[in-house]
C-alpha positions, -999 to 999 in steps of 0.1 A, spaced: -8 172 -702 -4 146 -675 31 140 -686 40 176 -681 22 176 -648 42 146 -636 74 162 -647 65 194 -628 56 174 -597 90 156 -599 108 190 -603 89 205 -574 98 175 -552 134 178 -562 134 216 -555 118 213 -521 137 229 -493 149 212 -461 123 194 -440 110 207 -407 130 182 -387 162 194 -404 154 229 -394 147 219 -358 179 236 -344 183 261 -372 175 292 -351 189 277 -319 220 293 -302 232 258 -293 247 253 -328 264 287 -330 298 272 -321 293 244 -346 284 269 -373 316 288 -368 336 256 -371 320 244 -403 316 277 -421 351 279 -435 352 242 -442 321 245 -463 336 274 -482 369 255 -489 350 225 -500 331 245 -526 297 234 -512 269 259 -518 250 252 -486 239 273 -457 263 267 -428 235 269 -402 215 243 -421 245 220 -423 251 225 -385 215 219 -377 215 186 -396 248 176 -380 235 183 -345 203 164 -352 223 134 -364 244 135 -333 214 135 -310 199 105 -328 232 87 -327 236 94 -290 200 80 -284 209 48 -303 242 46 -284 223 48 -251 200 21 -262 228 -2 -271 246 4 -238 214 -4 -219 211 -37 -237 248 -44 -231 243 -41 -194 216 -67 -196 240 -91 -214 266 -85 -188 241 -94 -160 233 -126 -179 270 -134 -182 275 -130 -144 247 -154 -138 255 -180 -164 292 -174 -172 284 -183 -208 308 -169 -234 280 -158 -258 267 -133 -233 301 -118 -228 306 -116 -266 272 -98 -268 281 -74 -240 315 -65 -256 299 -60 -291 271 -38 -279 293 -17 -256 319 -11 -283 292 -1 -308 275 20 -282 307 39 -275 319 45 -310 287 53 -328 284 91 -319 321 100 -327 320 79 -359 288 97 -370 303 131 -363 336 122 -380 318 108 -411 300 141 -416 332 161 -411 353 137 -432 329 143 -461 338 180 -460 374 172 -456 373 148 -485 356 174 -507 382 200 -497 410 176 -504 397 168 -538 393 204 -546 428 212 -534 442 184 -556 423 197 -585 435 233 -581 471 221 -576 469 201 -608 452 229 -627 475 256 -614 503 253 -641 477 251 -669 458 281 -655 490 300 -651 500 293 -687 466 304 -701 465 334 -678 499 345 -691 489 339 -727 459 362 -722 479 389 -705 505 387 -733 477 392 -758 469 426 -741 436 414 -725 426 429 -692 424 406 -661 387 413 -659 382 397 -693 405 369 -685 384 359 -654 352 363 -673 364 340 -701 380 314 -678 348 312 -658 333 295 -688 362 273 -696 355 235 -696 392 227 -696 398 235 -659 369 224 -637 382 237 -603 400 268 -615 369 279 -635 349 279 -602 373 304 -586 373 324 -618 335 324 -618 335 336 -582 358 365 -591 338 374 -622 305 375 -603 319 397 -575 333 421 -602 301 420 -623 274 421 -596 291 437 -566 311 463 -585 344 453 -568 377 457 -584 394 426 -598 422 427 -572 397 429 -543 376 401 -558 407 379 -561 415 385 -524 380 375 -514 382 344 -535 412 331 -515 387 321 -487 372 296 -512 404 281 -525 422 253 -504 452 253 -527 483 271 -515 499 270 -549 469 284 -567 464 311 -540 501 322 -543 497 327 -580 466 349 -575 483 368 -547 513 374 -568 492 391 -595 474 413 -569 508 423 -554 523 431 -589 493 453 -598 492 472 -566 530 477 -564 534 487 -600 557 458 -608 559 445 -644 529 422 -643 537 399 -672 573 393 -662 563 387 -626 536 362 -635 559 343 -659 585 340 -631 558 328 -607 546 302 -633 581 287 -632 580 286 -594 547 268 -597 562 241 -619 590 237 -593 565 233 -565 545 208 -585 577 188 -592 585 188 -555 549 176 -547 552 148 -573 586 137 -559 572 137 -523 542 118 -534 563 91 -550 584 87 -519 553 85 -497 538 59 -521 570 39 -517 565 39 -480 529 28 -483 539 -1 -506 565 -12 -481 540 -9 -453 516 -31 -473 543 -58 -477 551 -55 -439 514 -59 -431 511 -90 -453 543 -106 -440 537 -98 -403 501 -87 -395 484 -110 -420 505 -141 -412 504 -133 -375 466 -132 -374 462 -165 -392 490 -180 -370 469 -170 -340 438 -186 -357 458 -218 -362 472 -219 -327 438 -212 -313 425 -243 -331 452 -263 -313 453 -245 -279 419 -228 -275 426 -221 -238 456 -199 -246 437 -171 -264 409 -162 -240 373 -166 -248 370 -153 -284 348 -179 -302 361 -194 -334 331 -181 -355 339 -145 -345 376 -150 -355 365 -167 -387 341 -139 -397 367 -113 -389 392 -132 -411 370 -135 -441 355 -100 -440 377 -76 -421 411 -88 -432 405 -84 -469 388 -50 -463 421 -37 -449 432 -35 -486 405 -8 -490 421 12 -463 454 10 -482 436 21 -514 422 51 -496 456 61 -482 471 58 -516 443 79 -531 451 106 -505 488 104 -511 494 100 -548 501 128 -573 469 129 -594 450 150 -619 413 158 -621 405 134 -649 371 121 -658 359 88 -643 360 56 -664 329 37 -675 346 5 -663 336 15 -627 299 14 -636 303 -20 -651 321 -32 -620 293 -21 -598 270 -45 -617 294 -74 -623 307 -76 -587 274 -84 -570 266 -106 -600 298 -126 -595 292 -130 -558 257 -143 -564 270 -168 -591 296 -180 -565 269 -187 -540 248 -205 -567 278 -227 -576 284 -235 -540 248 -244 -535 248 -267 -566 280 -286 -556 272 -312 -529 299 -328 -507 277 -345 -495 256 -314 -485 258 -282 -505 291 -263 -501 271 -232 -494 261 -246 -460 297 -253 -451 304 -216 -458 274 -202 -439 280 -224 -408 318 -222 -411 320 -260 -410 342 -264 -441 373 -285 -439 403 -294 -461 381 -315 -484 358 -286 -492 386 -261 -499 394 -269 -536 358 -268 -549 349 -237 -527 380 -219 -540 370 -228 -575 335 -215 -570 347 -181 -557 374 -179 -584 347 -183 -611 326 -156 -594 354 -131 -589 366 -136 -624 331 -129 -637 331 -98 -615 364 -84 -627 371 -95 -663 343 -75 -681 353 -42 -664 390 -50 -669 384 -53 -707 365 -20 -708 392 -3 -686 420 -15 -709 401 -2 -739 394 31 -723 429 36 -711 444 26 -744 421 50 -763 423 79 -738 459 80 -727 494 82 -743 489 115 -761 512 137 -740 543 133 -761 526 140 -794 506 170 -781 538 189 -774 551 182 -809 517 192 -823 517 225 -804 552 233 -816 542 224 -852 513 248 -849 537 276 -837 560 269 -866 531 269 -890 519 303 -877 554 317 -883 552 303 -918 518 319 -924 498 287 -921 465 285 -901 459 257 -876 435 240 -899 462 236 -925 486 223 -899 460 197 -888 455 186 -924 493 183 -930 499 163 -898 468 140 -896 486 112 -915 521 119 -902 538 89 -886 555 113 -861 521 120 -845 516 84 -835 482 76 -820 475 114 -819 467 110 -856 432 97 -845 425 130 -827 438 150 -857 416 130 -881 386 137 -858 394 174 -858 398 174 -896 366 154 -902 345 178 -881 361 208 -898 351 193 -932 315 191 -919 315 228 -913 321 227 -875 342 257 -864 378 247 -857 376 258 -820 346 235 -815 363 207 -834 392 209 -810 369 207 -780 349 178 -794 381 158 -801 395 165 -766 365 146 -751 382 114 -762 414 122 -742 419 112 -705 454 127 -701 448 160 -683 477 179 -698 468 169 -734 431 177 -729 438 211 -714 462 219 -743 436 213 -770 409 232 -752 433 261 -745 443 261 -781 406 264 -790 402 293 -765 431 311 -782 415 307 -815 382 321 -802 397 352 -785 422 358 -813 453 354 -793 468 326 -814 503 337 -821 536 317 -824 547 331 -790 516 321 -771 514 286 -786 551 281 -779 546 292 -743 518 268 -739 539 240 -754 567 247 -729 543 246 -700 528 214 -711 562 198 -718 573 207 -682 541 191 -668 546 160 -689 582 157 -678 571 159 -641 545 133 -646 569 110 -665 594 112 -637 567 105 -612 554 74 -631 590 61 -635 594 61 -597 561 44 -588 561 17 -615 587 -3 -596 562 -5 -567 538 -27 -588 556 -59 -577 554 -52 -540 518 -64 -535 524 -95 -557 554 -105 -536 536 -98 -503 505 -117 -513 524 -148 -525 546 -149 -494 518 -144 -469 496 -170 -487 522 -197 -490 534 -192 -454 499 -194 -440 487 -224 -460 519 -244 -457 521 -238 -419 485 -247 -414 488 -278 -436 519 -289 -417 500 -286 -384 471 -305 -398 494 -333 -412 512 -336 -378 479 -338 -359 464 -363 -384 494 -386 -379 491 -383 -341 453 -388 -340 456 -417 -315 477 -397 -291 455 -366 -295 421 -384 -291 418 -371 -256 429 -341 -235 431 -304 -244 441 -311 -280 412 -334 -288 393 -306 -306 423 -297 -328 416 -322 -355 381 -306 -359 389 -269 -356 422 -269 -375 406 -279 -409 380 -252 -404 409 -227 -399 425 -238 -431 391 -234 -449 388 -199 -435 424 -189 -445 418 -201 -481 386 -182 -486 400 -151 -469 432 -152 -490 412 -153 -522 393 -121 -514 424 -105 -500 442 -111 -534 411 -98 -552 412 -64 -534 450 -63 -534 448 -63 -572 428 -31 -571 456 -17 -548 482 -25 -575 463 -5 -601 459 24 -577 496 25 -568 510 19 -603 486 38 -625 467 61 -602 434 45 -611 417 16 -593 402 5 -627 437 -3 -639 438 -29 -611 410 -50 -625 434 -70 -646 458 -74 -616 428 -87 -595 421 -114 -621 457 -124 -622 461 -125 -584 429 -144 -579 440 -171 -604 475 -173 -588 460 -175 -553 436 -203 -563 464 -223 -578 487 -218 -548 459 -228 -524 453 -260 -542 490 -268 -546 498 -259 -510 472 -284 -497 492 -312 -514 526 -300 -500 535 -310 -465 565 -298 -445 561 -329 -422 576 -362 -435 552 -391 -437 552 -410 -405 531 -438 -392 511 -434 -360 526 -466 -346 562 -453 -348 554 -426 -322 531 -445 -299 542 -454 -264 
């Protein structure tokens, strides 16, 4: 009994409503304006939450952030007073840091809350845009079968093939069933919850056709063709935008990345030329913030690319474990290697020089490879098993249509094609369907079970739609052929899109190599020149250059390694639409970077000269 009591207690804790502090401003008129601004955003995002509760939480968060901001600004004033008294740089750095954080915290907190809504809305829009052609095809198939629109929405609300479209169908079905509204009125109300213009236009076309007495089926089929044209335009635009992002990434590496490290190198030689920014702050920024810019590019690509609502890969979960494990292993290796003190201390205190670069790079290379190789292997296996079915699915659908014309049922078609070489890797799916049917599983369920192995959105929707046709009795040669045509058009659009973006895979590779070689070679040339002129530079403003410049080279080497690691993830995102596809590229770029760093340290652009030849 205690087990059940504990379970009930856990459920009661999970089902508890909002806390009193979250309801602090719930009934206040202060948040009325905020409620109006977030109400429609919450609906479009598909979040089932009370707008007033969301606004109350947001307003409370803003007040807390403003209080923290005021506290930071108060401390910053104290640091500024200390700077005026002592003129020490550390107090000025503390003042600037606190004042910046104090100013940006409230707007950042607000934007983070709103961006969560915007991100949910954008994901929903992308999902509905991607599902619109499949939804339109299935919708037309049902209409051609003589089914009423009310039944269509009732059935599609339970469909597992289209996650986002089924939510809209469920909303329409509930308004019809529980509020007694007509189908057309319920569809009009559902438009407030759909952020997809393409999907909304399809529903509006149906409502208009019904209310004006136009031929509904002909009108909807014509609209379906328009949807495919719109999707093709979106895919073409996304490919062009991705091309611009890839070019921007190369420009960033060849200008911004190199320029920053050039400033870092020149600051080591002429510290008085670049104000009072301490070297440790520049070094921390270089090793942490510069590589993280790749994540910004990944986010931009994610918002720009033409994508489908496909299930997440298991490789991500593995990466969440192996990445921190790899970093810890790198730190352990750095601690175990002594030169003469542990290399980890050189990293923590930013005292590493040219001599510490090879072994430090080796330690991080080992850790990053441990972090990325296991998920890369899993991602390759998942992508190999779950993709590449699109071409064969269209052939299978057309074979089913021809079989129906010849009087064969789908089970017989599956049996005849399961060993056919023309079906390629799709034979594994057909054998799975056939095996489940031999075990007594209904054919419609066998199709749905087999579809779980497929990642390709179009192929998965096709099999589930075929199962739906079998269940409702609308499996005719015409309906299957219509579905095949729609899927073929979607596959053609996706193939053209992939052909345009695959050429962008080489851009990050070229940018990384150019930026790395230029930075390391330039820094090494400066270091060689200063080393040969150590007697002349032993005094004056350049006396610290021989100490700080090796530290700059150390920072550049470590930063370049992490930059290449994250750039590999960007390659996968650009070329394949999945960050997991970039795990392999990360491993390749990390190895290339490590080799180039070590080689570049032994290449000098300055000819060997003796100090005596230049002495006065």
